[in-house]
DRENDOMAR-916510 format. One record per residue (C-alpha): x, z, y; residue number from 1. Coordinates in nm, 2 decimals. Example, Ala and Ser with C-alpha at 12.3 -4.5 7.8 and 13.67 -1.06 7.14 Angstrom:
<atoms>
+--------+--------+--------+------+
|     c1 |     c3 |     c2 | resi |
+--------+--------+--------+------+
|   1.23 |   0.78 |  -0.45 |    1 |
|   1.37 |   0.71 |  -0.11 |    2 |
+--------+--------+--------+------+
</atoms>
This chain:
<atoms>
+--------+--------+--------+------+
|     c1 |     c3 |     c2 | resi |
+--------+--------+--------+------+
|  -0.11 |  -3.58 |   2.44 |    1 |
|   0.12 |  -3.27 |   2.48 |    2 |
|   0.38 |  -3.46 |   2.64 |    3 |
|   0.16 |  -3.66 |   2.83 |    4 |
|   0.00 |  -3.33 |   2.94 |    5 |
|   0.29 |  -3.19 |   3.04 |    6 |
|   0.47 |  -3.46 |   3.16 |    7 |
|   0.19 |  -3.57 |   3.43 |    8 |
|   0.15 |  -3.17 |   3.54 |    9 |
|   0.39 |  -3.14 |   3.84 |   10 |
|   0.25 |  -3.46 |   4.04 |   11 |
|  -0.12 |  -3.35 |   3.96 |   12 |
|  -0.04 |  -3.03 |   4.06 |   13 |
|   0.12 |  -3.14 |   4.37 |   14 |
|  -0.12 |  -3.38 |   4.48 |   15 |
|  -0.41 |  -3.18 |   4.43 |   16 |
|  -0.59 |  -3.04 |   4.71 |   17 |
|  -0.74 |  -2.76 |   4.49 |   18 |
|  -0.65 |  -2.40 |   4.56 |   19 |
|  -0.37 |  -2.29 |   4.31 |   20 |
|  -0.58 |  -2.00 |   4.12 |   21 |
|  -0.87 |  -2.28 |   4.08 |   22 |
|  -0.62 |  -2.52 |   3.93 |   23 |
|  -0.46 |  -2.17 |   3.63 |   24 |
|  -0.83 |  -2.10 |   3.60 |   25 |
|  -0.93 |  -2.42 |   3.49 |   26 |
|  -0.65 |  -2.49 |   3.27 |   27 |
|  -0.71 |  -2.18 |   3.13 |   28 |
|  -1.02 |  -2.24 |   3.04 |   29 |
|  -1.01 |  -2.58 |   2.90 |   30 |
|  -0.70 |  -2.48 |   2.69 |   31 |
|  -0.93 |  -2.15 |   2.52 |   32 |
|  -1.26 |  -2.43 |   2.51 |   33 |
|  -1.01 |  -2.61 |   2.29 |   34 |
|  -0.92 |  -2.39 |   2.06 |   35 |
|  -1.15 |  -2.17 |   1.99 |   36 |
|  -1.34 |  -2.35 |   1.70 |   37 |
|  -0.95 |  -2.34 |   1.55 |   38 |
|  -0.89 |  -1.93 |   1.61 |   39 |
|  -1.21 |  -1.85 |   1.49 |   40 |
|  -1.13 |  -2.01 |   1.14 |   41 |
|  -0.86 |  -1.71 |   1.09 |   42 |
|  -1.08 |  -1.42 |   1.26 |   43 |
|  -0.74 |  -1.22 |   1.28 |   44 |
|  -0.90 |  -1.01 |   1.57 |   45 |
|  -0.80 |  -0.67 |   1.43 |   46 |
|  -0.39 |  -0.73 |   1.42 |   47 |
|  -0.30 |  -0.52 |   1.72 |   48 |
|   0.08 |  -0.59 |   1.71 |   49 |
|   0.00 |  -0.94 |   1.76 |   50 |
|  -0.26 |  -0.93 |   1.98 |   51 |
|  -0.08 |  -0.68 |   2.21 |   52 |
|   0.22 |  -0.96 |   2.21 |   53 |
|  -0.04 |  -1.20 |   2.27 |   54 |
|  -0.17 |  -1.03 |   2.57 |   55 |
|   0.21 |  -1.01 |   2.72 |   56 |
|   0.27 |  -1.33 |   2.63 |   57 |
|  -0.06 |  -1.47 |   2.81 |   58 |
|   0.04 |  -1.26 |   3.10 |   59 |
|   0.39 |  -1.44 |   3.15 |   60 |
|   0.23 |  -1.76 |   3.12 |   61 |
|   0.02 |  -1.68 |   3.39 |   62 |
|   0.31 |  -1.56 |   3.58 |   63 |
|   0.48 |  -1.88 |   3.52 |   64 |
|   0.20 |  -2.05 |   3.64 |   65 |
|   0.19 |  -1.97 |   3.91 |   66 |
|   0.49 |  -1.99 |   4.03 |   67 |
|   0.53 |  -2.36 |   3.87 |   68 |
|   0.23 |  -2.46 |   4.06 |   69 |
|   0.40 |  -2.29 |   4.37 |   70 |
|   0.69 |  -2.49 |   4.32 |   71 |
|   0.52 |  -2.82 |   4.32 |   72 |
|   0.36 |  -2.73 |   4.61 |   73 |
|   0.67 |  -2.63 |   4.82 |   74 |
|   0.98 |  -2.83 |   4.70 |   75 |
|   0.99 |  -3.20 |   4.54 |   76 |
|   0.87 |  -3.27 |   4.22 |   77 |
|   1.16 |  -3.41 |   4.08 |   78 |
|   1.32 |  -3.11 |   4.15 |   79 |
|   1.07 |  -2.82 |   4.04 |   80 |
|   1.01 |  -2.95 |   3.71 |   81 |
|   1.41 |  -3.03 |   3.66 |   82 |
|   1.43 |  -2.65 |   3.76 |   83 |
|   1.19 |  -2.47 |   3.52 |   84 |
|   1.31 |  -2.67 |   3.26 |   85 |
|   1.58 |  -2.50 |   3.22 |   86 |
|   1.36 |  -2.26 |   2.99 |   87 |
|   1.52 |  -2.35 |   2.69 |   88 |
|   1.89 |  -2.21 |   2.84 |   89 |
|   1.73 |  -1.88 |   2.88 |   90 |
|   1.56 |  -1.79 |   2.61 |   91 |
|   1.85 |  -1.91 |   2.43 |   92 |
|   2.04 |  -1.66 |   2.62 |   93 |
|   1.73 |  -1.43 |   2.56 |   94 |
|   1.80 |  -1.47 |   2.17 |   95 |
|   2.22 |  -1.44 |   2.19 |   96 |
|   2.14 |  -1.10 |   2.42 |   97 |
|   1.87 |  -0.96 |   2.15 |   98 |
|   2.16 |  -1.06 |   1.83 |   99 |
|   2.06 |  -1.39 |   1.75 |  100 |
|   2.29 |  -1.66 |   1.69 |  101 |
|   2.27 |  -1.97 |   1.91 |  102 |
|   2.53 |  -2.29 |   1.72 |  103 |
|   2.75 |  -2.40 |   2.00 |  104 |
|   2.64 |  -2.76 |   1.96 |  105 |
|   2.32 |  -2.59 |   2.09 |  106 |
|   2.53 |  -2.52 |   2.44 |  107 |
|   2.68 |  -2.77 |   2.44 |  108 |
|   2.36 |  -2.97 |   2.46 |  109 |
|   2.28 |  -2.68 |   2.69 |  110 |
|   2.52 |  -2.73 |   2.92 |  111 |
|   2.43 |  -3.13 |   2.92 |  112 |
|   2.13 |  -3.04 |   3.03 |  113 |
|   2.23 |  -2.77 |   3.34 |  114 |
|   2.44 |  -3.06 |   3.46 |  115 |
|   2.14 |  -3.31 |   3.45 |  116 |
|   1.96 |  -3.06 |   3.61 |  117 |
|   2.21 |  -3.02 |   3.87 |  118 |
|   2.22 |  -3.39 |   3.89 |  119 |
|   1.85 |  -3.43 |   4.01 |  120 |
|   1.84 |  -3.12 |   4.20 |  121 |
|   2.08 |  -3.19 |   4.36 |  122 |
|   1.93 |  -3.50 |   4.52 |  123 |
|   1.64 |  -3.29 |   4.65 |  124 |
|   1.80 |  -3.34 |   4.99 |  125 |
|   1.45 |  -3.14 |   5.22 |  126 |
|   1.76 |  -2.85 |   5.31 |  127 |
|   1.44 |  -2.65 |   5.44 |  128 |
|   1.29 |  -2.28 |   5.37 |  129 |
|   1.00 |  -2.41 |   5.19 |  130 |
|   1.20 |  -2.58 |   4.93 |  131 |
|   1.45 |  -2.30 |   4.90 |  132 |
|   1.22 |  -2.09 |   4.76 |  133 |
|   1.02 |  -2.35 |   4.62 |  134 |
|   1.32 |  -2.39 |   4.38 |  135 |
|   1.36 |  -2.04 |   4.36 |  136 |
|   0.96 |  -2.03 |   4.25 |  137 |
|   1.05 |  -2.29 |   3.98 |  138 |
|   1.40 |  -2.10 |   3.87 |  139 |
|   1.17 |  -1.76 |   3.83 |  140 |
|   0.89 |  -1.98 |   3.66 |  141 |
|   1.18 |  -2.07 |   3.38 |  142 |
|   1.26 |  -1.76 |   3.30 |  143 |
|   0.90 |  -1.65 |   3.31 |  144 |
|   0.86 |  -1.89 |   3.04 |  145 |
|   1.12 |  -1.81 |   2.80 |  146 |
|   0.99 |  -1.45 |   2.79 |  147 |
|   0.70 |  -1.60 |   2.69 |  148 |
|   0.83 |  -1.83 |   2.44 |  149 |
|   1.00 |  -1.46 |   2.32 |  150 |
|   0.64 |  -1.28 |   2.32 |  151 |
|   0.44 |  -1.56 |   2.16 |  152 |
|   0.72 |  -1.56 |   1.91 |  153 |
|   0.67 |  -1.20 |   1.78 |  154 |
|   0.29 |  -1.26 |   1.79 |  155 |
|   0.33 |  -1.54 |   1.59 |  156 |
|   0.48 |  -1.34 |   1.35 |  157 |
|   0.15 |  -1.15 |   1.27 |  158 |
|  -0.10 |  -1.37 |   1.33 |  159 |
|  -0.17 |  -1.75 |   1.34 |  160 |
|  -0.05 |  -2.02 |   1.61 |  161 |
|  -0.47 |  -2.05 |   1.67 |  162 |
|  -0.52 |  -1.74 |   1.70 |  163 |
|  -0.22 |  -1.70 |   1.95 |  164 |
|  -0.35 |  -2.03 |   2.17 |  165 |
|  -0.68 |  -1.90 |   2.17 |  166 |
|  -0.57 |  -1.53 |   2.32 |  167 |
+--------+--------+--------+------+
</atoms>
């Protein structure tokens, strides 16, 4: 279900006439409603560290959505989605800069993925300021998504995933 939701988000955003802020609002309300019963079961609302990282992650996710949704309206869906899918590479770089270890096979896989992104986004022949700004929004959104994952992983060290997701 998640793969279908993520896979169809780009075209649906690009085709929607609804304002971006409204799209983001309804997307987040829907997710909050669906996860509330699971989050209430854990009763972890007093863990300040987990809640703090959850709030930071939520702000990063909101900024990611804003950039990604704008990019879907400014560049091609293929280019915008391909560029934002660089997020795991940024996450790996953040882990590496934080002193973590990323296996060489993972770097090889990321290089192959990056080549695919270049191939797909290079096909975007809409040479225009609008297209460039859309690509840039996708790029920033990939960084924000990686930062969201980093903050989210810190939050989930002390609180359950359902509590984190609900926030």
